[in-house]
All heavy atoms as a GROMACS GRO file, in nm:
protein
  605
    1MET      N    1  -0.057   0.219  -1.517
    1MET     CA    2  -0.069   0.079  -1.556
    1MET      C    3  -0.022  -0.014  -1.445
    1MET      O    4  -0.081  -0.118  -1.422
    1MET     CB    5   0.012   0.057  -1.684
    1MET     CG    6  -0.005  -0.080  -1.741
    1MET     SD    7  -0.172  -0.101  -1.801
    1MET     CE    8  -0.160  -0.258  -1.876
    2ALA      N    9   0.083   0.024  -1.376
    2ALA     CA   10   0.136  -0.061  -1.270
    2ALA      C   11   0.035  -0.074  -1.156
    2ALA      O   12   0.024  -0.179  -1.094
    2ALA     CB   13   0.268  -0.007  -1.219
    3TYR      N   14  -0.037   0.035  -1.128
    3TYR     CA   15  -0.136   0.028  -1.021
    3TYR      C   16  -0.246  -0.073  -1.056
    3TYR      O   17  -0.288  -0.149  -0.969
    3TYR     CB   18  -0.197   0.166  -0.997
    3TYR     CG   19  -0.300   0.166  -0.888
    3TYR    CD1   20  -0.265   0.154  -0.756
    3TYR    CD2   21  -0.435   0.176  -0.919
    3TYR    CE1   22  -0.358   0.153  -0.655
    3TYR    CE2   23  -0.530   0.175  -0.819
    3TYR     CZ   24  -0.491   0.163  -0.688
    3TYR     OH   25  -0.585   0.162  -0.590
    4GLN      N   26  -0.291  -0.075  -1.179
    4GLN     CA   27  -0.393  -0.170  -1.221
    4GLN      C   28  -0.340  -0.313  -1.212
    4GLN      O   29  -0.413  -0.404  -1.176
    4GLN     CB   30  -0.440  -0.140  -1.362
    4GLN     CG   31  -0.514  -0.009  -1.374
    4GLN     CD   32  -0.544   0.027  -1.517
    4GLN    OE1   33  -0.498  -0.039  -1.610
    4GLN    NE2   34  -0.621   0.133  -1.536
    5LYS      N   35  -0.212  -0.330  -1.242
    5LYS     CA   36  -0.154  -0.463  -1.234
    5LYS      C   37  -0.153  -0.513  -1.090
    5LYS      O   38  -0.185  -0.629  -1.063
    5LYS     CB   39  -0.011  -0.461  -1.289
    5LYS     CG   40   0.049  -0.598  -1.309
    5LYS     CD   41   0.191  -0.590  -1.360
    5LYS     CE   42   0.196  -0.533  -1.499
    5LYS     NZ   43   0.330  -0.537  -1.557
    6ARG      N   44  -0.121  -0.425  -0.996
    6ARG     CA   45  -0.123  -0.464  -0.855
    6ARG      C   46  -0.264  -0.499  -0.810
    6ARG      O   47  -0.285  -0.591  -0.731
    6ARG     CB   48  -0.068  -0.351  -0.768
    6ARG     CG   49   0.082  -0.351  -0.763
    6ARG     CD   50   0.131  -0.250  -0.666
    6ARG     NE   51   0.176  -0.137  -0.745
    6ARG     CZ   52   0.179  -0.014  -0.705
    6ARG    NH1   53   0.137   0.016  -0.586
    6ARG    NH2   54   0.222   0.081  -0.783
    7GLU      N   55  -0.360  -0.421  -0.858
    7GLU     CA   56  -0.500  -0.448  -0.823
    7GLU      C   57  -0.543  -0.585  -0.875
    7GLU      O   58  -0.608  -0.662  -0.803
    7GLU     CB   59  -0.588  -0.338  -0.881
    7GLU     CG   60  -0.733  -0.350  -0.845
    7GLU     CD   61  -0.761  -0.315  -0.702
    7GLU    OE1   62  -0.684  -0.238  -0.643
    7GLU    OE2   63  -0.860  -0.366  -0.648
    8LEU      N   64  -0.506  -0.616  -0.998
    8LEU     CA   65  -0.541  -0.747  -1.055
    8LEU      C   66  -0.472  -0.860  -0.979
    8LEU      O   67  -0.532  -0.966  -0.957
    8LEU     CB   68  -0.503  -0.752  -1.203
    8LEU     CG   69  -0.589  -0.668  -1.297
    8LEU    CD1   70  -0.534  -0.672  -1.438
    8LEU    CD2   71  -0.733  -0.715  -1.295
    9LEU      N   72  -0.348  -0.840  -0.939
    9LEU     CA   73  -0.278  -0.942  -0.862
    9LEU      C   74  -0.344  -0.965  -0.727
    9LEU      O   75  -0.355  -1.078  -0.680
    9LEU     CB   76  -0.132  -0.904  -0.843
    9LEU     CG   77  -0.043  -0.921  -0.965
    9LEU    CD1   78   0.095  -0.863  -0.937
    9LEU    CD2   79  -0.032  -1.067  -1.002
   10LEU      N   80  -0.389  -0.858  -0.664
   10LEU     CA   81  -0.458  -0.871  -0.536
   10LEU      C   82  -0.589  -0.947  -0.551
   10LEU      O   83  -0.620  -1.036  -0.473
   10LEU     CB   84  -0.483  -0.734  -0.474
   10LEU     CG   85  -0.557  -0.731  -0.340
   10LEU    CD1   86  -0.479  -0.807  -0.235
   10LEU    CD2   87  -0.582  -0.588  -0.298
   11VAL      N   88  -0.666  -0.914  -0.654
   11VAL     CA   89  -0.793  -0.982  -0.678
   11VAL      C   90  -0.768  -1.130  -0.709
   11VAL      O   91  -0.838  -1.218  -0.657
   11VAL     CB   92  -0.872  -0.913  -0.791
   11VAL    CG1   93  -0.991  -0.996  -0.834
   11VAL    CG2   94  -0.918  -0.775  -0.747
   12ALA      N   95  -0.667  -1.158  -0.792
   12ALA     CA   96  -0.636  -1.297  -0.824
   12ALA      C   97  -0.593  -1.373  -0.699
   12ALA      O   98  -0.633  -1.489  -0.679
   12ALA     CB   99  -0.526  -1.303  -0.930
   13GLY      N  100  -0.514  -1.310  -0.614
   13GLY     CA  101  -0.472  -1.375  -0.490
   13GLY      C  102  -0.588  -1.404  -0.398
   13GLY      O  103  -0.595  -1.511  -0.336
   14VAL      N  104  -0.683  -1.311  -0.390
   14VAL     CA  105  -0.800  -1.332  -0.306
   14VAL      C  106  -0.887  -1.445  -0.362
   14VAL      O  107  -0.942  -1.526  -0.287
   14VAL     CB  108  -0.879  -1.201  -0.289
   14VAL    CG1  109  -1.013  -1.225  -0.226
   14VAL    CG2  110  -0.799  -1.103  -0.206
   15ILE      N  111  -0.900  -1.451  -0.493
   15ILE     CA  112  -0.977  -1.559  -0.555
   15ILE      C  113  -0.912  -1.693  -0.527
   15ILE      O  114  -0.980  -1.792  -0.492
   15ILE     CB  115  -0.994  -1.534  -0.706
   15ILE    CG1  116  -1.090  -1.418  -0.728
   15ILE    CG2  117  -1.045  -1.659  -0.777
   15ILE    CD1  118  -1.101  -1.372  -0.872
   16PHE      N  119  -0.779  -1.701  -0.541
   16PHE     CA  120  -0.710  -1.826  -0.512
   16PHE      C  121  -0.721  -1.862  -0.363
   16PHE      O  122  -0.731  -1.980  -0.328
   16PHE     CB  123  -0.563  -1.820  -0.552
   16PHE     CG  124  -0.543  -1.832  -0.700
   16PHE    CD1  125  -0.463  -1.742  -0.768
   16PHE    CD2  126  -0.604  -1.933  -0.773
   16PHE    CE1  127  -0.444  -1.752  -0.904
   16PHE    CE2  128  -0.587  -1.945  -0.909
   16PHE     CZ  129  -0.506  -1.855  -0.975
   17LEU      N  130  -0.722  -1.762  -0.277
   17LEU     CA  131  -0.742  -1.788  -0.134
   17LEU      C  132  -0.881  -1.845  -0.108
   17LEU      O  133  -0.896  -1.940  -0.030
   17LEU     CB  134  -0.722  -1.658  -0.055
   17LEU     CG  135  -0.726  -1.668   0.096
   17LEU    CD1  136  -0.605  -1.744   0.146
   17LEU    CD2  137  -0.730  -1.529   0.155
   18THR      N  138  -0.981  -1.791  -0.176
   18THR     CA  139  -1.117  -1.842  -0.163
   18THR      C  140  -1.125  -1.987  -0.210
   18THR      O  141  -1.186  -2.072  -0.144
   18THR     CB  142  -1.215  -1.756  -0.245
   18THR    OG1  143  -1.203  -1.620  -0.203
   18THR    CG2  144  -1.357  -1.801  -0.225
   19ILE      N  145  -1.062  -2.017  -0.322
   19ILE     CA  146  -1.061  -2.155  -0.373
   19ILE      C  147  -0.989  -2.248  -0.274
   19ILE      O  148  -1.031  -2.362  -0.252
   19ILE     CB  149  -0.996  -2.159  -0.513
   19ILE    CG1  150  -1.086  -2.087  -0.613
   19ILE    CG2  151  -0.970  -2.303  -0.557
   19ILE    CD1  152  -1.022  -2.066  -0.749
   20GLY      N  153  -0.881  -2.197  -0.214
   20GLY     CA  154  -0.809  -2.277  -0.114
   20GLY      C  155  -0.894  -2.305   0.008
   20GLY      O  156  -0.891  -2.416   0.063
   21PHE      N  157  -0.969  -2.204   0.052
   21PHE     CA  158  -1.059  -2.226   0.165
   21PHE      C  159  -1.166  -2.329   0.131
   21PHE      O  160  -1.203  -2.411   0.215
   21PHE     CB  161  -1.126  -2.096   0.209
   21PHE     CG  162  -1.038  -2.004   0.288
   21PHE    CD1  163  -1.052  -1.867   0.277
   21PHE    CD2  164  -0.943  -2.053   0.375
   21PHE    CE1  165  -0.973  -1.781   0.350
   21PHE    CE2  166  -0.862  -1.968   0.448
   21PHE     CZ  167  -0.877  -1.831   0.436
   22LEU      N  168  -1.216  -2.324   0.009
   22LEU     CA  169  -1.316  -2.422  -0.033
   22LEU      C  170  -1.255  -2.563  -0.038
   22LEU      O  171  -1.322  -2.661  -0.004
   22LEU     CB  172  -1.373  -2.385  -0.169
   22LEU     CG  173  -1.462  -2.261  -0.172
   22LEU    CD1  174  -1.499  -2.228  -0.316
   22LEU    CD2  175  -1.585  -2.283  -0.088
   23GLY      N  176  -1.130  -2.572  -0.079
   23GLY     CA  177  -1.063  -2.702  -0.086
   23GLY      C  178  -1.039  -2.763   0.050
   23GLY      O  179  -1.036  -2.885   0.065
   24VAL      N  180  -1.021  -2.680   0.150
   24VAL     CA  181  -1.001  -2.729   0.286
   24VAL      C  182  -1.131  -2.780   0.345
   24VAL      O  183  -1.132  -2.860   0.438
   24VAL     CB  184  -0.938  -2.616   0.373
   24VAL    CG1  185  -0.930  -2.655   0.518
   24VAL    CG2  186  -0.801  -2.582   0.321
   25GLY      N  187  -1.244  -2.735   0.292
   25GLY     CA  188  -1.373  -2.781   0.341
   25GLY      C  189  -1.455  -2.673   0.408
   25GLY      O  190  -1.559  -2.702   0.468
   26LEU      N  191  -1.411  -2.550   0.398
   26LEU     CA  192  -1.486  -2.439   0.455
   26LEU      C  193  -1.605  -2.408   0.365
   26LEU      O  194  -1.592  -2.410   0.242
   26LEU     CB  195  -1.394  -2.316   0.464
   26LEU     CG  196  -1.427  -2.209   0.566
   26LEU    CD1  197  -1.424  -2.266   0.707
   26LEU    CD2  198  -1.329  -2.096   0.556
   27PRO      N  199  -1.721  -2.383   0.421
   27PRO     CA  200  -1.836  -2.350   0.336
   27PRO      C  201  -1.812  -2.224   0.254
   27PRO      O  202  -1.731  -2.138   0.290
   27PRO     CB  203  -1.949  -2.328   0.437
   27PRO     CG  204  -1.908  -2.400   0.559
   27PRO     CD  205  -1.758  -2.394   0.562
   28LEU      N  206  -1.884  -2.211   0.145
   28LEU     CA  207  -1.865  -2.102   0.050
   28LEU      C  208  -1.884  -1.965   0.115
   28LEU      O  209  -1.804  -1.874   0.094
   28LEU     CB  210  -1.962  -2.118  -0.069
   28LEU     CG  211  -1.958  -2.007  -0.173
   28LEU    CD1  212  -1.822  -2.004  -0.241
   28LEU    CD2  213  -2.068  -2.023  -0.274
   29ILE      N  214  -1.987  -1.950   0.194
   29ILE     CA  215  -2.016  -1.818   0.251
   29ILE      C  216  -1.904  -1.774   0.345
   29ILE      O  217  -1.865  -1.657   0.346
   29ILE     CB  218  -2.154  -1.817   0.322
   29ILE    CG1  219  -2.192  -1.674   0.363
   29ILE    CG2  220  -2.155  -1.910   0.441
   29ILE    CD1  221  -2.225  -1.586   0.248
   30TYR      N  222  -1.849  -1.866   0.424
   30TYR     CA  223  -1.741  -1.830   0.516
   30TYR      C  224  -1.613  -1.797   0.439
   30TYR      O  225  -1.542  -1.702   0.475
   30TYR     CB  226  -1.714  -1.943   0.615
   30TYR     CG  227  -1.828  -1.969   0.709
   30TYR    CD1  228  -1.874  -2.097   0.732
   30TYR    CD2  229  -1.889  -1.864   0.777
   30TYR    CE1  230  -1.978  -2.121   0.819
   30TYR    CE2  231  -1.993  -1.886   0.864
   30TYR     CZ  232  -2.038  -2.016   0.884
   30TYR     OH  233  -2.141  -2.038   0.971
   31SER      N  234  -1.584  -1.872   0.336
   31SER     CA  235  -1.463  -1.844   0.259
   31SER      C  236  -1.474  -1.709   0.187
   31SER      O  237  -1.376  -1.635   0.177
   31SER     CB  238  -1.435  -1.957   0.160
   31SER     OG  239  -1.538  -1.968   0.065
   32VAL      N  240  -1.592  -1.674   0.138
   32VAL     CA  241  -1.612  -1.545   0.072
   32VAL      C  242  -1.600  -1.431   0.174
   32VAL      O  243  -1.535  -1.329   0.147
   32VAL     CB  244  -1.748  -1.541  -0.001
   32VAL    CG1  245  -1.780  -1.400  -0.045
   32VAL    CG2  246  -1.748  -1.635  -0.119
   33ILE      N  247  -1.659  -1.449   0.291
   33ILE     CA  248  -1.652  -1.344   0.394
   33ILE      C  249  -1.507  -1.322   0.438
   33ILE      O  250  -1.462  -1.207   0.449
   33ILE     CB  251  -1.741  -1.381   0.514
   33ILE    CG1  252  -1.888  -1.371   0.476
   33ILE    CG2  253  -1.711  -1.293   0.634
   33ILE    CD1  254  -1.983  -1.424   0.580
   34ILE      N  255  -1.433  -1.428   0.461
   34ILE     CA  256  -1.294  -1.415   0.502
   34ILE      C  257  -1.211  -1.350   0.391
   34ILE      O  258  -1.128  -1.262   0.416
   34ILE     CB  259  -1.236  -1.553   0.541
   34ILE    CG1  260  -1.303  -1.603   0.668
   34ILE    CG2  261  -1.085  -1.546   0.559
   34ILE    CD1  262  -1.271  -1.746   0.702
   35SER      N  263  -1.234  -1.391   0.266
   35SER     CA  264  -1.158  -1.336   0.155
   35SER      C  265  -1.187  -1.187   0.134
   35SER      O  266  -1.096  -1.108   0.109
   35SER     CB  267  -1.187  -1.413   0.027
   35SER     OG  268  -1.148  -1.546   0.041
   36VAL      N  269  -1.312  -1.148   0.146
   36VAL     CA  270  -1.349  -1.006   0.132
   36VAL      C  271  -1.288  -0.925   0.246
   36VAL      O  272  -1.237  -0.814   0.225
   36VAL     CB  273  -1.502  -0.989   0.125
   36VAL    CG1  274  -1.542  -0.844   0.141
   36VAL    CG2  275  -1.554  -1.045  -0.006
   37ALA      N  276  -1.288  -0.981   0.367
   37ALA     CA  277  -1.228  -0.911   0.481
   37ALA      C  278  -1.078  -0.893   0.460
   37ALA      O  279  -1.023  -0.786   0.489
   37ALA     CB  280  -1.255  -0.988   0.609
   38ILE      N  281  -1.011  -0.993   0.407
   38ILE     CA  282  -0.868  -0.982   0.379
   38ILE      C  283  -0.842  -0.879   0.270
   38ILE      O  284  -0.750  -0.797   0.280
   38ILE     CB  285  -0.809  -1.120   0.342
   38ILE    CG1  286  -0.805  -1.208   0.467
   38ILE    CG2  287  -0.671  -1.107   0.281
   38ILE    CD1  288  -0.765  -1.350   0.442
   39TYR      N  289  -0.925  -0.878   0.165
   39TYR     CA  290  -0.912  -0.780   0.057
   39TYR      C  291  -0.927  -0.638   0.110
   39TYR      O  292  -0.845  -0.550   0.082
   39TYR     CB  293  -1.015  -0.808  -0.052
   39TYR     CG  294  -1.015  -0.708  -0.163
   39TYR    CD1  295  -0.922  -0.715  -0.265
   39TYR    CD2  296  -1.108  -0.604  -0.167
   39TYR    CE1  297  -0.921  -0.622  -0.368
   39TYR    CE2  298  -1.108  -0.510  -0.269
   39TYR     CZ  299  -1.015  -0.521  -0.369
   39TYR     OH  300  -1.014  -0.428  -0.470
   40VAL      N  301  -1.031  -0.615   0.188
   40VAL     CA  302  -1.055  -0.480   0.243
   40VAL      C  303  -0.943  -0.442   0.339
   40VAL      O  304  -0.897  -0.327   0.338
   40VAL     CB  305  -1.193  -0.475   0.312
   40VAL    CG1  306  -1.210  -0.348   0.392
   40VAL    CG2  307  -1.304  -0.491   0.210
   41GLY      N  308  -0.896  -0.536   0.418
   41GLY     CA  309  -0.786  -0.508   0.510
   41GLY      C  310  -0.658  -0.469   0.438
   41GLY      O  311  -0.589  -0.375   0.479
   42ILE      N  312  -0.626  -0.539   0.331
   42ILE     CA  313  -0.506  -0.506   0.254
   42ILE      C  314  -0.521  -0.370   0.188
   42ILE      O  315  -0.428  -0.288   0.189
   42ILE     CB  316  -0.477  -0.616   0.150
   42ILE    CG1  317  -0.429  -0.743   0.220
   42ILE    CG2  318  -0.373  -0.569   0.048
   42ILE    CD1  319  -0.413  -0.862   0.129
   43LYS      N  320  -0.638  -0.340   0.131
   43LYS     CA  321  -0.660  -0.210   0.068
   43LYS      C  322  -0.649  -0.097   0.171
   43LYS      O  323  -0.590   0.007   0.144
   43LYS     CB  324  -0.797  -0.204   0.000
   43LYS     CG  325  -0.813  -0.297  -0.118
   43LYS     CD  326  -0.727  -0.255  -0.233
   43LYS     CE  327  -0.790  -0.136  -0.301
   43LYS     NZ  328  -0.716  -0.092  -0.419
   44PHE      N  329  -0.704  -0.118   0.289
   44PHE     CA  330  -0.698  -0.017   0.395
   44PHE      C  331  -0.553   0.004   0.440
   44PHE      O  332  -0.508   0.118   0.456
   44PHE     CB  333  -0.784  -0.061   0.514
   44PHE     CG  334  -0.784   0.034   0.627
   44PHE    CD1  335  -0.851   0.155   0.618
   44PHE    CD2  336  -0.718   0.003   0.745
   44PHE    CE1  337  -0.852   0.244   0.724
   44PHE    CE2  338  -0.718   0.091   0.850
   44PHE     CZ  339  -0.784   0.212   0.840
   45TYR      N  340  -0.478  -0.105   0.458
   45TYR     CA  341  -0.339  -0.096   0.501
   45TYR      C  342  -0.254  -0.023   0.398
   45TYR      O  343  -0.172   0.063   0.433
   45TYR     CB  344  -0.283  -0.236   0.527
   45TYR     CG  345  -0.138  -0.236   0.562
   45TYR    CD1  346  -0.096  -0.198   0.689
   45TYR    CD2  347  -0.041  -0.274   0.470
   45TYR    CE1  348   0.037  -0.197   0.722
   45TYR    CE2  349   0.092  -0.272   0.502
   45TYR     CZ  350   0.132  -0.235   0.629
   45TYR     OH  351   0.265  -0.234   0.660
   46VAL      N  352  -0.273  -0.054   0.271
   46VAL     CA  353  -0.195   0.010   0.164
   46VAL      C  354  -0.228   0.159   0.156
   46VAL      O  355  -0.138   0.242   0.141
   46VAL     CB  356  -0.219  -0.061   0.029
   46VAL    CG1  357  -0.165   0.020  -0.086
   46VAL    CG2  358  -0.157  -0.199   0.030
   47SER      N  359  -0.355   0.194   0.167
   47SER     CA  360  -0.391   0.336   0.159
   47SER      C  361  -0.334   0.414   0.277
   47SER      O  362  -0.285   0.526   0.260
   47SER     CB  363  -0.542   0.354   0.151
   47SER     OG  364  -0.603   0.316   0.271
   48ARG      N  365  -0.337   0.357   0.396
   48ARG     CA  366  -0.277   0.424   0.512
   48ARG      C  367  -0.127   0.437   0.497
   48ARG      O  368  -0.069   0.540   0.532
   48ARG     CB  369  -0.310   0.350   0.640
   48ARG     CG  370  -0.454   0.373   0.682
   48ARG     CD  371  -0.478   0.336   0.821
   48ARG     NE  372  -0.378   0.400   0.908
   48ARG     CZ  373  -0.390   0.406   1.038
   48ARG    NH1  374  -0.494   0.355   1.096
   48ARG    NH2  375  -0.297   0.462   1.111
   49SER      N  376  -0.062   0.332   0.445
   49SER     CA  377   0.083   0.339   0.426
   49SER      C  378   0.120   0.447   0.326
   49SER      O  379   0.218   0.519   0.346
   49SER     CB  380   0.135   0.204   0.378
   49SER     OG  381   0.114   0.106   0.475
   50LYS      N  382   0.044   0.458   0.217
   50LYS     CA  383   0.071   0.562   0.118
   50LYS      C  384   0.055   0.700   0.178
   50LYS      O  385   0.134   0.790   0.151
   50LYS     CB  386  -0.022   0.548  -0.002
   50LYS     CG  387   0.017   0.437  -0.096
   50LYS     CD  388  -0.074   0.436  -0.217
   50LYS     CE  389  -0.036   0.326  -0.311
   50LYS     NZ  390  -0.121   0.325  -0.431
   51ASN      N  391  -0.047   0.720   0.260
   51ASN     CA  392  -0.069   0.849   0.324
   51ASN      C  393   0.044   0.883   0.421
   51ASN      O  394   0.088   0.998   0.427
   51ASN     CB  395  -0.203   0.853   0.396
   51ASN     CG  396  -0.319   0.855   0.300
   51ASN    OD1  397  -0.304   0.890   0.184
   51ASN    ND2  398  -0.436   0.817   0.348
   52VAL      N  399   0.091   0.785   0.498
   52VAL     CA  400   0.199   0.809   0.592
   52VAL      C  401   0.328   0.843   0.517
   52VAL      O  402   0.400   0.936   0.556
   52VAL     CB  403   0.219   0.685   0.683
   52VAL    CG1  404   0.349   0.693   0.761
   52VAL    CG2  405   0.103   0.671   0.778
   53ILE      N  406   0.356   0.773   0.410
   53ILE     CA  407   0.476   0.801   0.331
   53ILE      C  408   0.467   0.939   0.267
   53ILE      O  409   0.564   1.016   0.269
   53ILE     CB  410   0.499   0.691   0.225
   53ILE    CG1  411   0.540   0.560   0.293
   53ILE    CG2  412   0.605   0.734   0.124
   53ILE    CD1  413   0.543   0.442   0.201
   54ALA      N  414   0.352   0.972   0.212
   54ALA     CA  415   0.335   1.104   0.149
   54ALA      C  416   0.349   1.215   0.253
   54ALA      O  417   0.408   1.321   0.224
   54ALA     CB  418   0.200   1.113   0.081
   55LYS      N  419   0.298   1.193   0.372
   55LYS     CA  420   0.310   1.293   0.478
   55LYS      C  421   0.454   1.304   0.526
   55LYS      O  422   0.502   1.414   0.554
   55LYS     CB  423   0.219   1.253   0.594
   55LYS     CG  424   0.217   1.352   0.707
   55LYS     CD  425   0.123   1.305   0.816
   55LYS     CE  426   0.127   1.399   0.935
   55LYS     NZ  427   0.043   1.349   1.044
   56ASP      N  428   0.524   1.193   0.533
   56ASP     CA  429   0.661   1.192   0.582
   56ASP      C  430   0.757   1.255   0.481
   56ASP      O  431   0.847   1.328   0.519
   56ASP     CB  432   0.705   1.049   0.613
   56ASP     CG  433   0.839   1.043   0.681
   56ASP    OD1  434   0.866   1.130   0.766
   56ASP    OD2  435   0.918   0.952   0.650
   57VAL      N  436   0.737   1.229   0.354
   57VAL     CA  437   0.827   1.280   0.250
   57VAL      C  438   0.802   1.427   0.225
   57VAL      O  439   0.895   1.504   0.205
   57VAL     CB  440   0.812   1.197   0.121
   57VAL    CG1  441   0.886   1.261   0.007
   57VAL    CG2  442   0.863   1.056   0.142
   58GLY      N  443   0.678   1.469   0.226
   58GLY     CA  444   0.646   1.611   0.204
   58GLY      C  445   0.670   1.651   0.060
   58GLY      O  446   0.615   1.592  -0.032
   59GLU      N  447   0.756   1.751   0.038
   59GLU     CA  448   0.782   1.800  -0.098
   59GLU      C  449   0.880   1.710  -0.173
   59GLU      O  450   0.889   1.718  -0.295
   59GLU     CB  451   0.840   1.941  -0.090
   59GLU     CG  452   0.743   2.042  -0.034
   59GLU     CD  453   0.807   2.179  -0.022
   59GLU    OE1  454   0.903   2.207  -0.095
   59GLU    OE2  455   0.760   2.257   0.061
   60GLY      N  456   0.955   1.630  -0.103
   60GLY     CA  457   1.050   1.541  -0.169
   60GLY      C  458   1.170   1.516  -0.078
   60GLY      O  459   1.175   1.558   0.036
   61LEU      N  460   1.270   1.447  -0.134
   61LEU     CA  461   1.391   1.415  -0.062
   61LEU      C  462   1.510   1.475  -0.134
   61LEU      O  463   1.514   1.479  -0.257
   61LEU     CB  464   1.410   1.264  -0.048
   61LEU     CG  465   1.304   1.188   0.029
   61LEU    CD1  466   1.330   1.039   0.021
   61LEU    CD2  467   1.302   1.231   0.174
   62CYS      N  468   1.609   1.520  -0.058
   62CYS     CA  469   1.732   1.573  -0.115
   62CYS      C  470   1.813   1.457  -0.172
   62CYS      O  471   1.832   1.355  -0.106
   62CYS     CB  472   1.812   1.647  -0.008
   62CYS     SG  473   1.969   1.710  -0.067
   63MET      N  474   1.864   1.474  -0.292
   63MET     CA  475   1.940   1.367  -0.356
   63MET      C  476   2.082   1.357  -0.299
   63MET      O  477   2.147   1.255  -0.315
   63MET     CB  478   1.946   1.388  -0.507
   63MET     CG  479   1.810   1.381  -0.574
   63MET     SD  480   1.723   1.228  -0.542
   63MET     CE  481   1.818   1.116  -0.640
   64ASP      N  482   2.132   1.462  -0.234
   64ASP     CA  483   2.267   1.459  -0.180
   64ASP      C  484   2.273   1.396  -0.042
   64ASP      O  485   2.355   1.309  -0.015
   64ASP     CB  486   2.324   1.601  -0.175
   64ASP     CG  487   2.345   1.659  -0.314
   64ASP    OD1  488   2.372   1.581  -0.408
   64ASP    OD2  489   2.333   1.782  -0.329
   65CYS      N  490   2.187   1.444   0.049
   65CYS     CA  491   2.196   1.397   0.187
   65CYS      C  492   2.078   1.310   0.230
   65CYS      O  493   2.086   1.242   0.330
   65CYS     CB  494   2.211   1.515   0.281
   65CYS     SG  495   2.068   1.624   0.285
   66GLY      N  496   1.966   1.314   0.158
   66GLY     CA  497   1.851   1.230   0.190
   66GLY      C  498   1.754   1.289   0.289
   66GLY      O  499   1.661   1.222   0.332
   67SER      N  500   1.773   1.414   0.326
   67SER     CA  501   1.679   1.476   0.420
   67SER      C  502   1.556   1.529   0.348
   67SER      O  503   1.555   1.545   0.227
   67SER     CB  504   1.748   1.589   0.498
   67SER     OG  505   1.787   1.691   0.410
   68LYS      N  506   1.454   1.558   0.425
   68LYS     CA  507   1.326   1.605   0.370
   68LYS      C  508   1.338   1.751   0.326
   68LYS      O  509   1.392   1.833   0.397
   68LYS     CB  510   1.217   1.590   0.475
   68LYS     CG  511   1.079   1.625   0.429
   68LYS     CD  512   0.977   1.581   0.532
   68LYS     CE  513   0.917   1.700   0.600
   68LYS     NZ  514   0.808   1.667   0.689
   69ILE      N  515   1.286   1.780   0.207
   69ILE     CA  516   1.290   1.916   0.154
   69ILE      C  517   1.171   1.993   0.210
   69ILE      O  518   1.058   1.948   0.203
   69ILE     CB  519   1.286   1.916   0.000
   69ILE    CG1  520   1.412   1.852  -0.055
   69ILE    CG2  521   1.268   2.056  -0.054
   69ILE    CD1  522   1.414   1.838  -0.205
   70THR      N  523   1.202   2.110   0.268
   70THR     CA  524   1.097   2.197   0.321
   70THR      C  525   1.115   2.336   0.262
   70THR      O  526   1.227   2.388   0.259
   70THR     CB  527   1.104   2.205   0.474
   70THR    OG1  528   1.235   2.247   0.513
   70THR    CG2  529   1.071   2.072   0.538
   71GLY      N  530   1.008   2.393   0.214
   71GLY     CA  531   1.014   2.527   0.156
   71GLY      C  532   1.093   2.534   0.028
   71GLY      O  533   1.148   2.638  -0.007
   72GLY      N  534   1.105   2.425  -0.043
   72GLY     CA  535   1.178   2.422  -0.170
   72GLY      C  536   1.328   2.412  -0.154
   72GLY      O  537   1.400   2.417  -0.253
   73ARG      N  538   1.379   2.397  -0.032
   73ARG     CA  539   1.523   2.390  -0.009
   73ARG      C  540   1.553   2.277   0.089
   73ARG      O  541   1.474   2.244   0.175
   73ARG     CB  542   1.575   2.520   0.050
   73ARG     CG  543   1.532   2.641  -0.025
   73ARG     CD  544   1.592   2.764   0.031
   73ARG     NE  545   1.690   2.805  -0.069
   73ARG     CZ  546   1.794   2.879  -0.045
   73ARG    NH1  547   1.818   2.921   0.075
   73ARG    NH2  548   1.877   2.911  -0.142
   74CYS      N  549   1.674   2.225   0.079
   74CYS     CA  550   1.721   2.125   0.173
   74CYS      C  551   1.779   2.198   0.296
   74CYS      O  552   1.865   2.285   0.280
   74CYS     CB  553   1.828   2.038   0.110
   74CYS     SG  554   1.904   1.920   0.223
   75PRO      N  555   1.734   2.166   0.415
   75PRO     CA  556   1.784   2.238   0.533
   75PRO      C  557   1.931   2.209   0.564
   75PRO      O  558   1.998   2.290   0.627
   75PRO     CB  559   1.693   2.190   0.646
   75PRO     CG  560   1.631   2.066   0.599
   75PRO     CD  561   1.630   2.071   0.449
   76LYS      N  562   1.985   2.096   0.519
   76LYS     CA  563   2.124   2.062   0.548
   76LYS      C  564   2.219   2.114   0.440
   76LYS      O  565   2.325   2.168   0.471
   76LYS     CB  566   2.141   1.910   0.561
   76LYS     CG  567   2.072   1.853   0.681
   76LYS     CD  568   2.097   1.703   0.691
   76LYS     CE  569   2.025   1.645   0.812
   76LYS     NZ  570   2.042   1.499   0.819
   77CYS      N  571   2.182   2.093   0.313
   77CYS     CA  572   2.272   2.130   0.204
   77CYS      C  573   2.263   2.279   0.167
   77CYS      O  574   2.362   2.340   0.129
   77CYS     CB  575   2.241   2.048   0.079
   77CYS     SG  576   2.263   1.872   0.104
   78GLN      N  577   2.146   2.338   0.175
   78GLN     CA  578   2.125   2.478   0.139
   78GLN      C  579   2.061   2.551   0.257
   78GLN      O  580   1.940   2.572   0.258
   78GLN     CB  581   2.033   2.489   0.017
   78GLN     CG  582   2.089   2.421  -0.105
   78GLN     CD  583   1.987   2.420  -0.217
   78GLN    OE1  584   1.869   2.449  -0.197
   78GLN    NE2  585   2.031   2.385  -0.336
   79PRO      N  586   2.140   2.589   0.355
   79PRO     CA  587   2.080   2.658   0.471
   79PRO      C  588   2.019   2.791   0.430
   79PRO      O  589   2.062   2.855   0.335
   79PRO     CB  590   2.196   2.678   0.566
   79PRO     CG  591   2.320   2.651   0.488
   79PRO     CD  592   2.282   2.572   0.367
   80SER      N  593   1.918   2.832   0.501
   80SER     CA  594   1.849   2.957   0.468
   80SER      C  595   1.940   3.076   0.498
   80SER      O  596   2.020   3.073   0.591
   80SER     CB  597   1.720   2.968   0.548
   80SER     OG  598   1.748   2.966   0.685
   81PRO      N  599   1.928   3.184   0.418
   81PRO     CA  600   2.016   3.301   0.436
   81PRO      C  601   1.989   3.379   0.560
   81PRO      O  602   1.899   3.377   0.627
   81PRO     CB  603   1.988   3.386   0.313
   81PRO     CG  604   1.864   3.335   0.252
   81PRO     CD  605   1.839   3.198   0.308
   0.00000   0.00000   0.00000
């Protein structure tokens, strides 16, 4: 549900940006093109950020020391035998 809420907020923001461009005197086609480009840019940036975070975190984070869990164990708190 939260993801849909963020999506709706982004769409509403882009619509308000388009209306703002129209209020400044920019023609409709230019304001729509700029708004769509901003929407696609934000979606691309968010998807890349999510992928980088997922790659960086891996299996998860240790709650004691905060290091990345590899192989189901924390390398600092539970050293391998």
